[in-house]
C-alpha positions in Angstrom: 204.1 152.9 93.5 200.4 152.2 93.8 199.3 151.5 97.3 197.6 148.2 97.9 195.8 146.7 100.9 198.1 145.0 103.4 199.0 141.5 102.2 198.3 142.2 98.5 201.4 144.1 97.5 203.7 141.1 98.0 201.5 138.9 95.9 201.2 141.2 92.9 203.5 139.0 90.7 201.8 135.8 91.5 199.4 133.9 89.2 195.6 134.6 89.8 194.9 131.3 91.5 198.0 131.5 93.7 197.3 135.1 94.6 193.8 134.3 95.9 195.1 131.3 97.9 197.7 133.5 99.6 195.2 136.1 100.9 193.3 135.9 104.2 189.6 135.2 103.6 188.6 138.7 104.5 191.0 140.2 102.0 189.6 137.9 99.3 186.1 139.0 100.0 187.2 142.7 100.1 189.0 142.3 96.8 186.2 140.6 95.1 183.7 143.1 96.3 185.9 146.0 95.1 186.7 144.4 91.7 185.3 146.7 89.0 182.5 145.2 86.9 183.6 144.3 83.4 182.4 146.8 80.8 181.7 146.0 77.2 184.5 146.5 74.7 183.9 149.2 72.1 185.6 150.2 68.9 185.3 152.4 65.8 184.7 150.5 62.6 183.2 150.6 59.1 180.0 148.7 58.7 178.5 147.3 55.5 174.8 146.3 55.3 173.4 144.7 52.1 170.5 142.7 50.9 168.8 141.5 47.7 166.2 143.7 46.1 162.8 142.0 45.9 164.0 138.8 47.5 160.7 137.8 49.1 158.9 138.1 45.7 161.6 136.0 44.1 161.2 133.3 46.8 157.5 133.3 46.2 157.9 132.7 42.5 160.6 130.1 42.6 162.5 129.1 45.8 164.9 126.7 44.2 166.0 129.1 41.5 166.3 132.0 43.9 168.5 130.1 46.4 170.7 128.9 43.6 171.2 132.5 42.3 171.7 133.8 45.8 174.5 131.3 46.4 176.3 132.5 43.2 175.9 136.1 44.1 177.0 135.6 47.7 180.2 134.1 46.4 180.9 137.3 44.5 180.0 139.6 47.5 181.9 137.5 50.1 185.0 137.2 47.9 185.3 141.0 47.6 184.6 141.5 51.3 187.4 139.0 52.3 189.8 140.3 49.7 189.6 143.8 51.2 190.0 142.7 54.8 186.4 142.6 55.8 184.6 140.1 58.0 180.9 139.0 57.6 179.5 138.8 61.1 175.8 138.7 60.3 173.9 136.8 57.6 170.2 135.9 57.6 168.5 134.9 54.3 169.5 137.5 51.7 171.1 140.0 54.1 174.8 140.7 54.8 176.4 142.6 57.7 180.1 143.0 57.6 182.8 145.0 59.3 186.0 146.6 57.9 188.9 148.1 59.8 189.1 150.8 57.1 186.2 152.7 55.4 188.3 152.8 52.2 188.4 148.9 52.2 184.6 148.8 52.8 183.8 151.1 49.9 186.3 149.5 47.5 184.9 146.1 48.3 181.3 147.3 47.8 182.1 149.0 44.4 183.9 145.9 43.3 181.1 143.4 44.1 178.4 145.7 42.7 180.3 145.9 39.4 180.7 142.1 39.4 177.0 141.6 40.1 176.1 144.0 37.3 178.4 142.2 34.9 176.7 138.9 35.9 173.3 140.3 35.4 174.2 141.3 31.9 175.1 137.7 31.1 172.2 135.8 32.6 168.5 135.5 31.9 166.2 138.2 33.5 164.7 135.7 36.0 168.3 134.8 37.2 169.3 138.4 37.8 169.8 139.8 41.3 170.5 143.3 42.5 171.8 144.2 46.0 171.4 147.5 47.9 174.4 148.5 50.1 174.5 150.9 53.1 177.9 151.9 54.5 178.5 153.7 57.9 181.4 154.6 60.1 180.6 154.4 63.8 181.1 153.3 67.3 180.1 149.7 68.0 179.9 147.3 71.0 181.9 144.1 70.6 180.3 141.0 72.1 181.9 137.8 71.0 181.9 137.7 67.2 178.9 140.1 67.0 178.8 143.9 66.9 176.0 146.1 68.2 175.0 149.7 68.5 174.1 152.7 66.3 177.2 152.2 64.1 175.5 149.0 62.9 171.9 150.3 63.0 172.6 153.3 60.8 174.2 151.1 58.1 171.1 148.8 58.3 168.8 151.9 57.9 170.9 153.2 55.0 170.7 150.0 53.0 166.9 150.1 52.0 167.4 153.8 51.0 170.0 152.9 48.4 169.0 152.4 44.8 168.9 148.9 43.4 172.5 148.0 42.5 173.6 151.1 44.3 175.6 152.2 47.4 174.5 154.8 50.0 176.9 156.1 52.6 176.5 158.2 55.8 178.0 161.6 56.2 180.6 160.3 58.7 181.6 157.6 56.2 181.8 160.1 53.3 184.0 162.4 55.4 186.5 159.5 55.8 186.7 158.5 52.1 186.0 161.6 50.0 189.6 162.7 49.8 191.1 159.2 49.3 189.3 157.8 46.3 188.5 158.8 42.8 184.8 158.3 43.2 181.8 160.6 42.6 179.1 161.2 45.1 175.6 162.7 45.0 174.4 164.5 48.1 171.0 162.9 49.0 170.4 165.0 52.0 169.4 164.3 55.6 167.3 161.3 56.4 165.2 160.6 59.5 165.8 157.1 60.7 163.9 154.9 63.1 165.4 154.8 66.6 168.2 157.1 65.5 168.1 160.4 67.4 169.4 162.8 64.7 168.9 162.9 60.9 171.7 161.2 59.1 173.3 162.8 56.1 173.5 160.5 53.1 175.6 160.4 49.9 175.0 158.2 46.9 178.1 156.6 45.4 178.3 157.1 41.6 179.1 153.9 39.8 180.3 153.5 36.2 179.1 156.2 33.8 177.6 158.2 36.7 181.1 159.3 37.7 181.7 161.0 34.4 178.4 162.8 34.7 179.2 164.0 38.2 182.6 165.3 37.2 181.0 167.5 34.6 178.6 169.0 37.2 180.8 169.4 40.2 179.2 171.8 42.7 180.6 175.3 42.4 180.8 175.4 46.2 183.6 172.9 46.0 185.8 175.0 43.7 187.8 176.1 46.7 188.6 172.5 47.7 192.2 171.3 47.5 193.4 169.8 44.2 193.9 166.4 45.9 190.1 166.1 46.3 189.1 164.0 43.3 185.6 163.1 44.4 182.8 165.1 42.9 179.8 166.1 44.9 176.5 167.1 43.2 174.3 169.2 45.5 170.8 168.7 44.1 169.2 170.9 46.9 170.5 173.9 48.8 172.6 173.0 51.8 172.3 175.2 54.9 174.3 175.3 58.1 172.9 177.2 61.1 176.0 178.2 63.1 175.7 178.7 66.9 174.6 182.2 67.7 177.1 184.5 69.5 176.3 185.5 73.1 177.5 189.1 73.0 177.1 189.7 76.7 178.9 186.5 77.7 176.0 186.0 80.2 175.7 182.3 80.9 172.0 182.6 81.5 171.6 183.5 77.8 173.5 180.4 76.6 170.6 178.0 76.9 168.3 180.4 75.0 170.8 180.9 72.2 171.5 177.2 71.9 167.8 176.4 72.2 166.8 178.7 69.3 169.5 177.2 67.0 168.6 173.6 67.9 164.9 174.3 67.2 165.7 175.9 63.9 167.9 172.9 62.9 165.1 170.5 63.9 162.5 172.5 61.9 164.7 172.5 58.8 165.3 168.8 59.1 161.6 168.3 58.3 161.8 170.2 55.1 162.8 167.9 52.3 163.7 170.6 49.8 166.5 171.9 52.0 169.4 170.0 53.4 170.4 171.1 56.9 173.7 170.2 58.5 173.3 168.3 61.7 173.4 169.9 65.2 176.6 168.1 66.2 178.5 169.4 63.2 177.1 172.9 63.6 177.9 173.1 67.3 181.5 172.0 66.7 182.0 175.6 65.6 180.7 177.1 68.9 183.0 179.6 70.4 185.4 179.5 67.4 186.4 182.0 64.8 184.9 180.7 61.5 185.9 181.1 57.9 182.7 180.9 55.9 184.4 180.1 52.6 186.3 177.2 54.3 183.1 175.9 55.8 181.4 176.1 52.4 184.2 174.1 50.8 184.5 171.6 53.6 180.8 170.7 53.8 179.4 171.7 50.4 177.4 174.6 51.9 175.3 177.0 49.8 174.0 179.2 52.7 175.0 180.0 56.2 172.6 181.3 58.9 174.1 182.9 61.9 173.1 185.4 64.6 173.7 186.9 68.0 172.0 187.7 71.3 172.4 190.7 73.5 170.5 191.4 76.7 170.1 194.5 79.0 168.0 194.1 82.1 164.7 192.5 81.0 165.3 193.4 77.4 166.8 191.1 74.8 167.8 191.6 71.2 168.3 188.7 68.8 169.8 189.4 65.4 169.8 186.8 62.6 171.5 186.9 59.2 171.5 184.6 56.1 174.8 184.7 54.1 176.0 183.5 50.8 179.4 182.1 51.8 180.9 182.2 48.3 180.2 185.9 47.6 180.2 186.9 51.3 177.0 188.9 50.7 174.1 189.2 53.1 170.9 187.8 51.6 168.6 188.7 54.5 168.9 190.0 58.1 166.5 190.8 60.8 166.5 192.0 64.4 164.0 191.0 67.1 163.6 193.1 70.3 161.7 191.4 73.1 161.2 191.4 76.8 162.1 188.3 78.8 158.8 187.8 80.6 158.5 184.2 79.2 161.7 183.0 77.8 160.2 179.9 76.2 157.5 181.9 74.5 160.2 184.3 73.1 162.2 181.2 71.9 159.2 179.7 70.1 158.2 183.1 68.5 161.8 183.7 67.3 162.1 180.2 65.8 158.7 180.6 64.0 159.6 184.0 62.5 163.1 183.0 61.6 162.0 179.8 59.9 159.4 181.5 57.7 161.9 184.2 56.7 164.8 181.8 56.1 162.7 179.4 54.0 161.3 182.2 51.9 164.7 183.9 51.4 166.5 180.6 50.6 163.9 179.8 47.9 164.2 183.4 46.5 168.0 183.2 46.6 167.9 179.8 44.8 165.5 181.2 42.2 167.7 184.2 41.5 170.7 181.9 41.1 168.6 179.7 38.7 167.6 182.7 36.7 171.2 183.7 36.1 172.2 180.2 34.8 171.7 179.0 31.2 168.6 176.8 31.1 170.5 173.8 29.9 172.7 173.9 32.9 170.0 173.9 35.6 169.6 171.1 38.2 166.3 169.4 38.8 165.8 171.6 41.9 166.5 174.8 40.0 164.0 173.8 37.3 161.6 173.2 40.1 162.1 176.7 41.5 161.7 178.2 38.0 158.5 176.2 37.5 157.1 177.3 40.9 157.9 180.9 40.0 155.9 180.7 36.8 153.1 178.8 38.5 152.6 181.7 40.9 152.1 184.2 38.1 148.5 182.8 37.8 148.3 183.3 34.1 148.0 181.1 31.0 151.6 181.9 30.0 152.7 181.2 33.5 151.0 177.8 33.6 152.4 176.7 30.3 156.0 177.9 31.2 155.6 176.2 34.6 154.7 172.9 32.9 157.7 173.1 30.6 160.1 173.8 33.5 158.6 171.0 35.7 158.9 168.6 32.8 162.6 169.4 32.6 162.9 169.0 36.4 161.5 165.5 36.2 163.7 164.7 33.2 166.8 165.8 35.2 165.7 163.8 38.2 162.9 161.2 37.7 162.9 160.7 41.5 162.1 164.3 42.4 158.7 163.9 44.1 158.0 167.6 44.4 158.4 168.1 40.6 155.5 165.6 40.0 153.4 167.3 42.7 154.0 170.8 41.4 153.3 169.7 37.8 150.0 168.3 39.1 149.3 171.6 40.8 150.0 173.6 37.7 147.8 171.3 35.7 145.1 171.8 38.3 145.5 175.6 38.0 145.3 175.3 34.2 142.1 173.2 34.4 140.4 175.4 37.0 141.1 178.6 35.1 140.5 177.3 31.6 144.1 177.8 30.4 144.6 174.3 28.9 143.6 173.3 25.4 142.7 169.8 24.3 140.7 167.1 26.1 140.1 168.1 29.7 139.6 164.5 30.8 143.0 163.6 29.5 144.6 166.4 31.5 142.7 165.3 34.6 143.9 161.7 34.2 147.5 163.0 33.8 147.1 165.0 36.9 146.0 162.0 38.9 148.9 159.9 37.6 151.3 162.7 38.6 149.8 162.7 42.1 150.2 158.9 42.4 153.8 159.1 41.2 154.6 161.8 43.8 153.2 159.7 46.6 155.1 156.6 45.4 158.4 158.5 45.5 157.8 160.2 48.9 154.6 159.9 50.7 155.9 162.0 53.6 157.1 165.0 51.7 155.6 168.2 53.3 155.2 170.0 50.0 153.6 167.0 48.3 151.0 166.6 51.0 150.2 170.3 51.0 149.7 170.3 47.3 147.5 167.2 47.5 145.4 168.9 50.1 144.9 171.8 47.7 144.2 169.6 44.6 141.7 167.4 46.4 140.0 170.5 47.7 139.8 171.8 44.1 138.0 168.6 43.0 135.9 168.5 46.2 137.2 165.3 47.6 137.1 166.7 51.1 138.0 163.5 52.9 141.3 163.2 51.0 141.9 166.9 51.2 141.7 166.7 55.0 143.9 163.6 55.2 146.7 165.3 53.3 146.1 168.7 54.9 146.2 167.3 58.4 149.2 165.2 57.6 151.1 168.3 56.3 150.0 170.4 59.3 151.2 167.7 61.7 154.6 167.7 59.9 155.1 171.4 60.2 152.5 173.6 61.9 154.6 176.7 61.4 154.7 176.6 57.6 152.3 179.4 56.6 151.4 177.8 53.3 150.5 174.6 55.1 148.6 176.4 57.8 146.6 178.5 55.2 145.7 175.4 53.0 144.5 173.4 56.0 142.7 176.4 57.5 140.8 177.2 54.3 139.7 173.5 54.1 138.3 173.7 57.6 136.4 176.9 56.7 134.9 175.2 53.6 133.9 172.1 55.6 131.8 173.7 58.3 134.6 174.2 60.9 135.0 177.9 60.3 136.0 178.8 63.9 139.0 176.5 63.9 139.8 177.3 60.2 139.7 181.1 60.7 142.1 180.8 63.7 144.6 179.0 61.3 144.1 181.6 58.6 144.9 184.3 61.1 147.9 182.3 62.2 149.1 182.1 58.6 148.8 185.9 58.3 150.7 186.5 61.5 153.5 184.0 60.4 153.9 185.4 56.9 151.8 188.4 56.0 153.2 188.6 52.5 152.8 185.1 51.1 154.7 183.4 48.2 154.2 185.2 44.9 152.6 188.2 46.6 154.0 191.8 47.0 151.8 192.7 50.0 149.5 191.3 52.7 146.3 191.6 50.7 145.9 187.9 49.9 146.4 186.7 53.4 144.1 189.4 54.8 141.5 188.5 52.2 141.7 184.8 53.4 141.0 186.0 57.0 138.1 188.2 55.8 136.6 185.1 54.1 137.0 183.0 57.2 135.5 185.5 59.6 132.5 186.0 57.3 131.8 182.2 57.1 132.1 181.8 60.9 129.5 184.6 61.3 131.8 187.3 62.9 130.7 190.0 60.4 132.1 192.9 62.4 135.5 191.2 62.6 135.4 190.8 58.8 134.9 194.5 58.4 137.8 195.3 60.9 140.2 193.2 58.8 139.0 195.0 55.7 140.4 198.3 57.2 143.9 196.7 56.9 143.7 195.6 53.3 144.8 197.5 50.2 143.4 195.9 47.1 140.8 193.3 47.7 140.5 190.1 45.6 137.0 189.2 44.5 136.3 186.8 47.4 137.4 189.4 49.9 134.9 191.7 48.3 132.2 189.0 48.6 133.0 188.5 52.3 132.7 192.2 53.0 129.5 192.8 51.0 127.8 189.7 52.5 128.9 190.9 56.0 127.4 194.4 55.4 124.1 192.8 54.3 124.1 190.5 57.3 124.5 193.6 59.5 121.7 195.4 57.7 124.0 198.1 56.4 122.3 198.3 53.0 123.6 201.7 52.0 127.2 200.7 52.6 126.5 197.4 50.7 125.4 199.2 47.6 128.4 201.5 47.7 130.7 198.5 47.9 128.9 196.8 45.0 129.6 199.8 42.9 133.3 199.9 44.0 133.6 196.2 43.1 132.1 196.8 39.6 134.6 199.6 39.1 137.6 197.4 40.3 136.5 194.3 38.3 134.3 195.4 35.5 134.6 192.0 33.7 133.5 189.9 36.7 130.2 188.9 38.2 130.4 188.5 42.0 127.9 185.6 42.2 130.0 183.7 39.6 133.2 184.3 41.7 131.4 182.8 44.7 130.4 179.8 42.6 134.1 179.0 42.2 134.3 178.3 46.0 134.3 174.7 47.0 132.0 174.5 50.0 131.1 171.1 51.3 127.7 172.4 52.2 126.3 174.1 49.1 123.7 176.0 51.2 126.6 178.2 52.6 127.5 179.1 49.1 123.9 179.9 48.2 123.4 182.1 51.3 126.5 184.1 50.4 125.2 184.6 46.8 121.9 185.7 48.1 123.5 188.2 50.4 125.6 189.9 47.7 122.7 190.0 45.1 
């Protein structure tokens, strides 16, 4: 029996008022002081958040009509919610917040009222139509009276505006609860950053009506191993990656924080890249210390790639091994080993994360491209068309540009909301215009390019790749202010992406900030010596030579020249101009002859003319030096 203070045990069965009256005053005070403070009640529940698309605009046009239509639509939504055991606990204006004891009830109610609303819209005049967006989440909430609070509610509210008009978007937690229980199709929409939510939230679009049939025809191959009871179809439009916790081979506790820190940083960096879907830290770390079956993980989470690794230390030496695996075939796509000393553990961690990120992104894209090349063209996804288009774009030829435009058109057709497809099509048009590959009216091509840029921004103004491409395109057309805006924005998003670093660095060199710009060009070279579409480091080294010449460090330019194999024309121009600046006339003449032999069809001054300097005097000086 539990021990109670003297005088309390005998009163335990009494009513609260009688109990207090029977105690001495000191005992009452003691009991009251020691009474635990009440804590808020919590529970796990399914939350629905919904509101009307364009409601404010409707109210501005006709308040009476809008409120009349809202009342009719709310009757449809609320009837479905109540019929499936839901409770509306929040409603302001056009918004609805409801709870369900079961996520299955929540999604069935949502699908039902979205169908009823769609049927109504087909029967009424356009001005009377209303569409709702719905967000569904499963999470822990705090109960206070009739209201619910907490991240469980907040995530649902953040999901709602991300849903399509007339559509339903669910969180990864919610999806995990319902995917085996209902004959519904889902499209994986990737991880989304949400305001005041600590980690990215995985999202899935619910397929309604005819969309379910389409999804069942394109079920992801990675789900072929799933049990037959699973009737939901998941379409992975982008590659999904999980970074599993690295193994600590020494079992030295001091290494744990380094291993976990590296993995967490890699996951964080990947969460910023919209073209790749990264599984959250919580899910990844649920496998820590466990034997894993890669095939099972792939089937369970729709994974296309798994990154894993290990750490081993000996004295002050540390070895970190990383591998990228195809979980379906079991084959290793890429692996690397890093040997370092532990003088500065955080510096080692930052360096490894930078190097692994560059390698993983590049190899993921190459692996995706190889998969796309093996598939019949008519079966490609929007993302795979995008990869094919980018591959053609990087051939830097007329045939490459025309093929890129064709692939990117198909990418847009497959997914009209793929922002990167519009941005890359604009980039390919820019290459075609700049190199004279495109026939027809050039002004028409330019107008099309501008409309593609605008569309990309409308779809996703915060996409890293879109902002990088817009930096390049505005640089091409010498809108330096806009180029810097997008270049800086992309650089702030990910200062370890070598393509972003190079684009922004080159812009700074061209706009009278050569010192800072050259530092970035060197950083891009160190991050990724062999850039996308290249087979060696010559392009990156040529960029550095150009930067060092412009900033006036002519000797450094010549030092980098010693590392280069085949120079591109601008690298030749940087070297020859540096030699003239150092009064090395004999060497200059010898290099001019070598350039003429290497590029007999080119005139060096004309190649310099293609550079987009903000200060044209810098260009003229360079032309004078190579003459």
